[in-house]
VEXDREN-2710 file (C-alpha; in Angstrom, 1 decimal):
% VEXDREN-2710
k/r/px/py/pz
1/GLN/2.0/4.6/4.2
2/THR/4.8/6.9/4.5
3/SER/5.3/9.7/7.2
4/GLN/8.2/12.2/7.4
5/VAL/9.8/13.2/10.6
6/GLY/12.9/15.3/10.5
7/ASP/15.0/14.1/7.5
8/ALA/14.0/10.6/7.5
9/ILE/10.9/8.9/5.8
10/TYR/9.0/6.2/7.7
11/ILE/7.1/3.4/6.2
12/ALA/4.2/1.4/7.5
13/SER/4.8/-2.1/6.4
14/GLY/5.2/-5.9/7.6
15/THR/8.4/-4.8/9.2
16/PRO/8.2/-0.8/9.7
17/GLN/11.0/0.6/7.6
18/VAL/12.8/4.1/7.7
19/THR/14.8/5.6/4.7
20/ASP/17.4/8.5/4.8
21/GLY/17.2/8.9/1.1
22/SER/19.9/6.3/0.2
23/SER/18.5/2.9/1.5
24/ALA/15.6/1.6/3.5
25/VAL/16.3/-0.3/6.8
26/GLU/14.0/-1.7/9.5
27/MET/13.0/0.9/12.1
28/GLY/14.6/0.2/15.4
29/PHE/16.3/-3.0/16.1
30/LEU/14.4/-6.3/15.7
31/HIS/15.9/-7.6/18.9
32/ASP/18.1/-6.5/21.8
33/PRO/21.5/-7.6/22.4
34/ARG/21.1/-11.0/23.8
35/THR/24.5/-12.4/24.6
36/GLY/27.8/-10.6/26.1
37/SER/30.4/-11.3/28.7
38/VAL/33.4/-9.5/30.0
39/LEU/36.8/-11.0/31.5
40/PRO/40.0/-9.4/32.6
41/SER/42.9/-10.1/30.2
42/ALA/46.6/-9.3/29.9
43/GLY/47.8/-5.8/29.3
44/ALA/47.9/-2.4/30.9
45/GLY/45.5/0.6/30.8
46/ILE/42.9/0.2/33.5
47/ALA/43.6/0.6/37.2
48/ALA/43.0/-2.5/39.3
49/GLY/39.4/-2.9/40.4
50/THR/36.1/-3.9/39.5
51/TYR/34.0/-2.4/36.8
52/TYR/30.5/-3.0/35.3
53/TYR/29.7/-3.1/31.6
54/ALA/26.8/-2.7/29.3
55/PHE/26.4/-2.5/25.5
56/VAL/24.0/-1.4/22.9
57/TYR/23.4/-1.9/19.2
58/GLU/23.8/1.4/17.4
59/TYR/23.5/2.8/13.8
60/ARG/23.8/6.2/12.3
61/ASP/22.3/6.8/8.9
62/ASP/23.6/9.0/6.0
63/LYS/21.9/12.0/7.8
64/GLY/23.8/11.5/11.0
65/GLN/20.7/10.6/12.9
66/ARG/21.4/7.7/15.5
67/SER/19.2/4.7/16.7
68/GLN/20.1/2.8/19.6
69/SER/18.7/-0.7/21.1
70/ALA/18.0/-1.1/24.6
71/PRO/21.2/-1.9/26.7
72/MET/22.3/-5.2/27.8
73/TYR/24.0/-5.2/31.2
74/ILE/26.9/-7.9/31.0
75/GLY/28.1/-8.1/34.3
76/SER/31.3/-7.1/35.8
77/ALA/35.2/-7.7/35.4
78/THR/37.9/-7.2/38.0
79/THR/41.5/-6.1/36.9
80/ALA/44.5/-6.9/38.9
81/GLY/48.1/-7.7/38.5
82/GLY/49.2/-7.9/35.0
83/ASN/45.5/-8.3/33.7
84/LEU/44.7/-4.7/33.4
85/GLN/42.7/-4.9/30.4
86/VAL/39.1/-6.4/29.7
87/THR/37.9/-8.3/27.0
88/ALA/34.2/-7.9/26.0
89/THR/32.6/-10.6/24.1
90/LEU/29.6/-9.0/22.3
91/GLY/26.9/-10.9/20.5
92/CYS/26.4/-9.7/16.9
93/LEU/23.1/-8.5/15.3
94/HIS/21.8/-10.7/12.5
95/ALA/18.3/-9.9/12.0
96/THR/18.8/-6.7/10.1
97/GLN/18.8/-5.1/6.6
98/ARG/21.4/-2.6/7.6
99/GLN/24.6/-4.6/7.0
100/ASN/24.5/-4.7/3.3
101/THR/27.9/-4.9/1.6
102/SER/27.2/-2.2/-0.7
103/ARG/27.0/0.2/2.1
104/THR/29.6/1.8/4.2
105/ARG/27.7/2.3/7.3
106/VAL/27.9/-0.3/10.1
107/VAL/26.1/-1.6/13.1
108/ALA/28.2/-0.7/16.0
109/MET/28.2/-2.5/19.3
110/THR/28.7/0.5/21.5
111/LEU/30.3/-0.5/24.8
112/TYR/29.9/1.4/28.1
113/ARG/31.4/1.0/31.6
114/THR/31.4/2.3/35.0
115/THR/34.3/3.8/36.8
116/ILE/36.3/2.1/39.5
117/GLY/34.3/1.2/42.5
118/ALA/31.0/2.7/41.2
119/GLY/29.2/-0.5/41.5
120/VAL/26.4/-2.0/39.1
121/SER/24.2/1.2/39.6
122/GLY/26.8/3.8/38.8
123/VAL/27.1/5.8/35.7
124/TYR/28.0/4.0/32.6
125/TYR/30.6/5.8/30.2
126/ARG/31.1/5.4/26.6
127/VAL/34.4/3.6/26.2
128/TRP/35.1/4.7/22.6
129/THR/34.2/7.8/20.7
130/GLY/34.7/8.8/16.9
131/ALA/34.8/6.2/14.1
132/VAL/33.5/2.7/15.1
133/PRO/36.6/0.5/16.0
134/THR/36.7/-2.6/13.5
135/LEU/36.4/-4.9/16.5
136/ALA/33.1/-3.3/17.7
137/GLN/31.5/-3.6/14.5
138/SER/28.6/-6.3/14.4
139/GLN/29.5/-9.0/11.7
140/VAL/26.6/-10.8/10.1
141/GLN/28.8/-13.9/9.5
142/SER/30.0/-14.2/13.1
143/ALA/28.3/-15.0/16.4
144/THR/30.3/-12.6/18.5
145/VAL/33.2/-10.1/18.3
146/ALA/35.7/-9.5/21.0
147/TYR/36.7/-5.9/21.9
148/VAL/39.4/-5.1/24.3
149/ASP/38.8/-2.4/26.9
150/SER/42.3/-0.5/28.0
151/ALA/40.8/2.9/28.5
152/ALA/41.6/4.5/31.8
153/ASP/38.8/6.1/33.8
154/ALA/40.2/9.6/33.2
155/ALA/39.8/9.0/29.4
156/ILE/36.3/7.9/29.5
157/ILE/34.7/10.3/32.0
158/VAL/34.5/13.0/29.5
159/ASN/32.5/10.7/27.1
160/GLU/28.8/10.3/26.7
161/THR/26.9/8.5/29.3
162/LEU/24.3/5.7/29.0
163/ASP/20.9/7.1/29.2
164/THR/19.2/5.2/31.6
165/SER/16.2/7.3/32.0
166/ARG/14.9/7.0/28.3
167/LEU/12.1/4.7/27.5
168/THR/12.8/1.0/26.7
169/PRO/12.8/0.7/22.7
170/GLY/10.2/-1.6/21.3
171/CYS/9.5/-2.9/17.8
172/PRO/5.9/-3.5/16.6
173/SER/5.6/-6.7/14.4
174/SER/3.9/-4.8/11.7
175/LEU/2.0/-1.7/11.2
176/THR/-1.0/-1.0/8.6
177/CYS/-0.8/2.8/8.7
178/MET/1.1/5.3/10.2
179/VAL/1.2/9.3/10.6
180/ALA/3.4/11.9/12.0
181/HIS/1.7/13.5/14.9
182/GLY/3.3/16.3/17.3
183/GLY/6.9/15.2/16.3
184/ARG/6.2/11.5/16.9
185/LEU/5.3/8.7/14.7
186/VAL/1.7/7.1/15.4
187/GLY/0.8/3.8/13.9
188/VAL/-1.8/0.8/14.0
189/GLY/-0.8/-2.7/14.8
190/ASP/-1.7/-5.6/12.8
191/ASP/-4.3/-6.5/15.3
192/GLY/-6.3/-3.4/14.2
193/VAL/-6.7/-1.9/18.0
194/THR/-3.1/-1.3/19.2
195/ILE/-1.9/2.3/18.7
196/TRP/1.9/2.4/18.7
197/VAL/3.3/5.8/19.7
198/SER/7.0/6.7/19.3
199/THR/9.2/9.0/21.1
200/VAL/9.4/12.7/20.2
201/PHE/11.9/13.8/17.7
202/ASP/14.6/15.7/19.4
203/GLY/15.5/17.8/16.4
204/GLY/18.1/15.7/14.3
205/THR/20.6/13.5/16.5
206/THR/18.3/10.7/17.5
207/VAL/15.5/9.2/15.4
208/PRO/12.2/8.5/17.1
209/TYR/11.5/4.9/18.3
210/PHE/8.4/2.9/19.4
211/SER/8.1/1.9/23.1
212/ASP/5.9/-0.6/24.9
213/SER/5.3/2.1/27.4
214/LEU/3.6/4.4/25.1
215/VAL/1.3/1.9/23.6
216/GLN/-2.6/2.9/23.5
217/TYR/-5.5/0.7/23.1
218/MET/-8.8/1.4/21.4
219/PRO/-12.0/0.6/23.0
220/ASP/-14.1/-2.4/21.5
221/GLY/-15.8/-1.5/18.3
222/GLY/-13.8/-2.8/15.4
223/ARG/-10.6/-2.5/13.6
224/VAL/-8.9/1.1/13.0
225/THR/-9.1/1.8/9.3
226/ALA/-6.9/5.0/9.2
227/LEU/-5.3/7.9/11.2
228/ALA/-4.7/11.6/10.8
229/SER/-3.2/14.4/12.7
230/MET/-5.3/17.6/12.8
231/ASP/-4.7/20.5/15.0
232/GLY/-2.7/18.8/17.9
233/GLN/-5.2/15.9/18.1
234/LEU/-5.0/12.4/16.8
235/VAL/-7.9/11.4/14.6
236/VAL/-8.7/7.8/14.6
237/PHE/-11.1/6.2/12.1
238/ARG/-13.1/3.1/12.1
239/SER/-15.5/2.3/9.6
240/ASP/-18.5/3.2/11.5
241/GLY/-17.1/6.1/13.8
242/ILE/-14.4/8.5/14.5
243/TYR/-12.3/9.0/17.7
244/VAL/-10.2/11.7/18.8
245/ILE/-7.2/11.3/21.2
246/ALA/-6.0/14.7/22.9
247/GLY/-2.7/15.4/24.7
248/GLU/0.9/15.7/23.8
249/GLY/1.9/12.5/25.4
250/PRO/4.9/12.0/27.8
251/ASP/8.5/12.9/27.1
252/ASN/11.0/10.6/26.3
253/SER/11.6/9.4/29.7
254/GLY/8.1/8.6/30.3
255/GLN/7.4/11.7/32.5
256/GLN/5.3/14.6/32.2
257/GLY/2.0/14.9/30.0
258/GLY/0.1/12.1/28.8
259/PHE/-2.7/11.1/26.2
260/ALA/-6.6/11.4/26.9
261/PRO/-8.6/8.4/26.5
262/PRO/-10.1/8.0/23.1
263/ARG/-13.3/10.2/22.6
264/ARG/-16.0/9.2/20.2
265/LEU/-17.3/11.9/17.9
266/VAL/-21.2/12.1/17.5
267/THR/-21.4/10.5/14.1
268/ASP/-22.0/6.9/12.9
269/ILE/-19.9/7.6/9.8
270/GLY/-16.2/6.6/9.5
271/CYS/-13.6/5.5/7.0
272/THR/-14.7/2.5/5.3
273/SER/-11.6/2.0/3.0
274/ASP/-8.1/2.4/4.3
275/TRP/-5.5/5.2/4.9
276/ARG/-5.2/5.7/1.1
277/SER/-8.4/8.0/0.8
278/VAL/-7.4/10.0/3.9
279/VAL/-5.9/13.5/3.2
280/ASN/-5.4/16.7/5.3
281/THR/-6.5/19.8/3.7
282/PRO/-6.9/23.4/5.0
283/LEU/-10.4/22.8/5.6
284/GLY/-9.9/19.5/7.5
285/VAL/-9.5/16.0/7.1
286/VAL/-10.9/14.3/3.8
287/PHE/-12.0/10.6/4.1
288/GLN/-13.9/7.9/2.2
289/ASN/-17.1/6.4/3.4
290/ARG/-18.3/3.7/0.7
291/SER/-19.2/5.8/-2.5
292/LYS/-19.1/9.1/-0.6
293/LEU/-16.3/11.6/0.4
294/PHE/-16.5/13.6/3.7
295/VAL/-14.5/16.2/5.4
296/LEU/-13.9/16.1/9.3
297/SER/-13.8/19.9/9.6
298/ARG/-11.5/21.7/12.0
299/SER/-14.4/22.1/14.4
300/PHE/-14.6/18.1/14.4
301/GLU/-18.0/18.0/12.4
302/VAL/-18.6/15.5/9.6
303/GLN/-19.6/17.5/6.3
304/TYR/-20.5/15.8/2.8
305/ILE/-18.5/17.2/-0.2
306/GLY/-18.8/14.5/-2.8
307/ALA/-22.2/14.7/-4.2
308/PRO/-21.0/15.8/-7.8
309/ILE/-18.8/12.8/-8.1
310/GLU/-20.8/10.1/-6.3
311/ASP/-21.9/8.3/-9.2
312/THR/-18.4/8.1/-10.3
313/LEU/-16.9/6.9/-7.1
314/ALA/-19.7/4.3/-6.8
315/THR/-18.2/2.7/-10.1
316/TYR/-14.7/3.4/-9.2
317/PRO/-14.8/2.8/-5.4
318/VAL/-10.9/1.9/-4.9
319/ILE/-9.0/5.1/-3.9
320/THR/-5.3/4.4/-4.4
321/SER/-3.9/7.8/-3.3
322/ALA/-5.2/11.2/-2.0
323/VAL/-3.0/14.0/-2.1
324/LEU/-3.0/17.9/-1.4
325/HIS/-2.1/20.0/-4.2
326/SER/-1.8/23.3/-2.4
327/ALA/-0.4/25.5/-5.3
328/ARG/-3.7/24.7/-7.0
329/ASP/-6.1/24.7/-4.0
330/GLU/-6.8/21.1/-5.1
331/VAL/-7.2/17.4/-3.7
332/ARG/-6.8/14.8/-6.0
333/PHE/-8.0/11.2/-5.7
334/THR/-6.8/8.3/-8.0
335/VAL/-9.6/5.8/-8.3
336/ARG/-10.3/2.5/-10.1
337/ALA/-13.0/-0.2/-10.1
338/THR/-11.2/-3.0/-8.4
339/GLU/-7.7/-3.2/-6.8
340/ALA/-6.7/-5.2/-10.0
341/ALA/-8.4/-3.0/-12.5
342/THR/-6.1/-1.3/-15.1
343/THR/-8.2/1.7/-15.8
344/GLY/-9.3/4.5/-13.7
345/TYR/-9.6/8.3/-13.3
346/VAL/-8.2/11.2/-11.1
347/LEU/-11.0/13.0/-9.0
348/ASN/-10.0/16.5/-8.3
349/TRP/-11.5/18.6/-5.8
350/ASN/-11.0/22.4/-5.6
351/TYR/-11.7/23.2/-2.0
352/VAL/-11.7/27.0/-2.4
353/THR/-14.5/27.0/-5.1
354/ASN/-16.0/23.7/-3.8
355/ALA/-15.8/22.5/-7.6
356/TRP/-15.2/18.9/-8.6
357/SER/-13.7/17.8/-12.1
358/ILE/-12.6/14.5/-13.4
359/PHE/-9.2/13.8/-15.2
360/ASP/-8.9/11.1/-17.7
361/TYR/-5.3/10.2/-18.6
362/TYR/-4.0/8.3/-21.6
363/ASP/-1.7/5.4/-20.5
364/SER/0.9/5.5/-23.4
365/VAL/2.8/2.3/-22.3
366/GLY/-0.4/0.2/-21.9
367/ALA/-1.7/2.1/-25.2
368/ALA/-5.3/2.5/-23.3
369/ALA/-7.3/5.4/-22.2
370/HIS/-8.2/5.7/-18.5
371/ALA/-5.0/5.2/-16.8
372/ALA/-5.1/3.5/-13.6
373/TRP/-2.6/5.1/-11.1
374/GLU/-1.1/3.1/-8.4
375/HIS/0.1/6.0/-6.3
376/SER/0.5/9.7/-6.8
377/THR/2.2/12.6/-4.8
378/VAL/3.1/16.3/-5.0
379/VAL/6.8/17.5/-4.9
380/ASP/7.6/21.1/-5.0
381/GLY/4.4/22.0/-6.3
382/VAL/4.2/19.5/-9.2
383/TRP/1.8/16.5/-9.2
384/TYR/3.3/13.0/-10.1
385/GLY/1.6/9.8/-10.7
386/ALA/2.9/6.1/-11.1
387/THR/0.8/3.4/-13.1
388/ARG/1.1/-0.4/-12.8
389/THR/2.6/-0.4/-16.4
390/GLY/5.7/1.5/-15.4
391/ILE/4.7/5.1/-16.1
392/CYS/6.0/7.6/-13.7
393/ALA/4.3/10.9/-15.2
394/SER/4.4/14.6/-13.9
395/GLU/2.4/17.6/-14.6
396/ASN/3.9/19.8/-17.4
397/THR/4.6/23.1/-15.9
398/ASN/6.0/24.7/-19.0
399/LEU/2.6/25.4/-20.4
400/ALA/3.8/27.8/-23.1
401/ALA/5.8/24.9/-25.1
402/THR/4.5/23.5/-28.3
403/GLY/2.3/20.5/-27.4
404/ALA/2.4/21.2/-23.6
405/TYR/-1.2/20.2/-23.0
406/LEU/-0.7/16.9/-25.0
407/ASP/-0.4/13.6/-23.3
408/ASP/2.4/11.8/-25.0
409/ALA/1.4/13.3/-28.2
410/THR/-2.2/12.5/-27.7
411/CYS/-4.8/15.2/-27.5
412/VAL/-6.5/15.5/-24.1
413/THR/-10.2/16.2/-24.4
414/LEU/-12.0/18.8/-22.2
415/GLN/-15.4/18.1/-21.1
416/VAL/-17.3/20.5/-19.0
417/GLY/-21.0/19.6/-18.3
418/THR/-23.8/21.5/-16.4
419/ALA/-26.1/19.8/-13.8
420/TRP/-29.7/19.4/-14.6
421/ILE/-31.3/22.8/-14.9
422/ARG/-34.8/22.7/-13.5
423/PRO/-36.3/26.2/-13.2
424/ALA/-39.8/24.9/-12.4
425/GLY/-38.7/22.0/-10.1
426/ALA/-38.6/18.2/-10.5
427/GLN/-41.7/17.9/-12.8
428/GLY/-42.2/21.6/-13.7
429/PHE/-42.7/22.8/-17.2
430/SER/-40.2/25.4/-18.7
431/ARG/-39.3/27.2/-21.7
432/PHE/-35.7/27.2/-22.6
433/ARG/-35.5/30.0/-25.2
434/GLU/-31.8/30.3/-26.2
435/GLY/-28.3/30.4/-24.8
436/ALA/-24.8/31.7/-25.4
437/LEU/-21.3/30.3/-24.7
438/ALA/-18.3/32.5/-23.9
439/TRP/-14.7/31.5/-24.0
440/VAL/-11.1/32.6/-25.0
441/GLN/-9.0/30.3/-27.3
442/GLY/-6.2/29.2/-25.2
443/SER/-4.9/27.5/-28.3
444/PRO/-6.6/26.6/-31.7
445/CYS/-9.4/24.0/-31.2
446/ASP/-12.9/23.1/-32.3
447/VAL/-15.6/23.7/-29.7
448/VAL/-18.7/21.5/-29.5
449/VAL/-21.9/22.2/-27.5
450/SER/-24.3/19.4/-26.9
451/LEU/-27.8/19.4/-25.2
452/GLY/-29.7/16.8/-23.0
453/TYR/-33.4/16.9/-22.2
454/ASP/-35.6/15.5/-19.4
455/ASP/-33.0/13.6/-17.4
456/SER/-32.1/11.3/-20.3
457/ASP/-28.8/9.5/-19.7
458/SER/-27.6/10.6/-23.3
459/TYR/-27.4/14.1/-25.1
460/SER/-29.8/14.9/-27.9
461/ALA/-29.2/15.6/-31.7
462/ASP/-29.0/19.4/-30.8
463/THR/-25.3/19.8/-31.3
464/TRP/-23.0/22.9/-32.3
465/THR/-19.6/22.6/-33.5
466/PHE/-17.6/26.1/-33.8
467/LEU/-14.7/25.1/-36.0
468/ALA/-11.2/26.5/-35.3
469/SER/-10.8/27.9/-38.8
470/ASP/-13.9/30.1/-38.4
471/ILE/-13.1/31.2/-34.8
472/ALA/-9.6/32.4/-36.2
473/THR/-11.4/34.9/-38.3
474/TRP/-13.3/36.5/-35.4
475/ALA/-11.9/40.0/-34.6
476/THR/-12.0/39.7/-30.9
477/PRO/-9.8/37.4/-28.8
478/LYS/-13.1/36.8/-26.9
479/SER/-15.3/34.2/-28.5
480/GLN/-19.1/33.8/-28.2
481/GLY/-21.2/31.3/-29.8
482/ALA/-25.2/31.6/-30.0
483/LEU/-27.2/28.7/-29.1
484/LYS/-30.4/28.2/-30.8
485/TRP/-32.0/25.0/-30.2
486/ALA/-35.1/23.6/-32.0
487/ARG/-36.7/22.2/-28.9
488/GLN/-37.5/24.9/-26.2
489/LYS/-40.2/23.3/-23.8
490/ALA/-38.9/20.8/-21.5
491/MET/-38.8/19.8/-17.9
492/SER/-35.0/19.9/-17.4
493/MET/-31.9/20.6/-19.5
494/ARG/-28.2/20.2/-19.3
495/ILE/-25.3/21.5/-21.5
496/LEU/-21.9/19.7/-22.3
497/VAL/-19.0/21.5/-23.9
498/THR/-16.3/19.7/-25.2
499/ASP/-13.1/20.6/-27.4
500/ALA/-11.7/18.8/-30.4
501/THR/-8.8/18.7/-32.8
502/PRO/-8.8/22.0/-34.6
503/THR/-10.1/22.1/-38.1
504/GLY/-8.1/24.0/-40.8
505/VAL/-5.3/25.2/-38.3
506/SER/-2.5/23.6/-36.1
507/SER/-3.1/23.0/-32.5
508/THR/0.1/24.8/-31.1
509/THR/0.2/24.1/-27.2
510/ALA/-3.4/21.9/-27.6
511/GLN/-4.6/23.9/-24.5
512/GLY/-8.1/24.3/-26.0
513/PRO/-10.6/26.7/-24.9
514/ILE/-10.7/28.7/-21.7
515/LEU/-14.3/29.0/-20.7
516/TYR/-15.7/31.7/-18.6
517/GLY/-19.5/32.2/-19.4
518/LEU/-22.7/30.1/-20.1
519/THR/-25.9/31.9/-20.4
520/VAL/-29.4/30.4/-20.9
521/SER/-32.5/32.3/-21.3
522/LEU/-35.5/30.6/-19.9
523/GLY/-38.9/30.8/-18.4
524/VAL/-41.4/28.9/-16.2
525/LYS/-44.5/27.3/-17.8
526/PRO/-47.6/27.3/-15.1
527/SER/-48.2/23.5/-15.7
528/ILE/-46.7/20.1/-15.1
529/ASN/-44.6/18.3/-17.6
530/ARG/-46.2/15.1/-18.7
531/PHE/-44.1/12.3/-19.5
532/PRO/-44.5/10.5/-22.8
533/GLU/-46.6/7.4/-23.0
534/VAL/-43.5/5.1/-23.9
535/GLN/-40.8/5.4/-21.6
END
């Protein structure tokens, strides 16, 4: 799972990662400085006296944002006579992905020292500024480096000081999920109950880091499956419950503010899958519970939203991604039957109209229908999806172009079906007299209408095909097809509308019909519908 804070993207993984857009490296430092010493050495520059030293690992990414480890205090050195310089021997950082020979960025071993006579508890000033000196760069092939300090007190007291008030950086062993929350990062440890909380992002100079001092623990009740941030509160999901943690948390020195204890909401419904099914929307946080989709509203009430696609989700219960497509007022879920399945669908929820649709994409690389998407995202208002077979596809935003609605030259069939129409209830008897379908031809296509009766799994022989060549001769741009079916008496009816490759004319953009009206004339019979003797 990825989360963005500032200009960096953070990745929950076996070793939490951060990327500045050019490379991904470990978040923070896997260990603090462990070895170091200082000794006076021959030369001039520092006044005779005793000085105390400390050093940190430091790294700046391509955005200029800085990471620092916890400091190591390496003792004192006393200069005298002709030994008015100090040689600092500093242990290098080896457990890191940062020092790749293809990159120009380096890990600095930044040295701080007190002024003469300040003592061990004095202010520690940065010894050098600007570009990292070569002898202060960590070397993966060396155990230590030696840096010679010859700076007078007057030269360093204008430099940055070592921040001894900030929380000590820590590093979780791994994170199962992570979200951005209130300018912080919040992740779940691999034990499923530890909530790791980072410091607050300062606006651009220093990246957030985790600290043991900010760790929260969930009460007994099972593993945490997902996290979300909504209206200033942290939402914590378990498979059988939802918790809310309020509060802004302490500042980066551990002072002021804090977090309230986790408060369990009055519900036995939680997120039974993982973070991939959780997505923030204007209506609240959507999440999966078995074959159902719910939304945790902004009033922190659980509401069921997935009834129209419940059967589909029961067959394809693995949600691999859930993204908000705000430009279209939609949330899209990529689903498949199992983690290893090579086919799947995209479930699409319009949260303004509360309407569901199912997208079926063709996998042109795998030469198969029902593409299974590994992941999806929305960038600058465009939906992108990636498959296991190597496709990275995007929505076509130039809808006026020839073939704009084709998927790799393959026609995408539109299917729109009604729910069961039951005028007289579950076993009532009704008369369905006739119907009419209204549409506009977005591009030439055949329009096919099929009927289903009495809760049957299939559609009956009552089918109408309106040919594109005939529709092209109609005088009005609005098309209306009359539906005169042979069977009128039934318990229930449903109608399926599909488009097909145009007969007699070219398809141009392949958009197909734009449906805007379906009318059925019906009446209720005062009797009970009798099932046939043979079922």
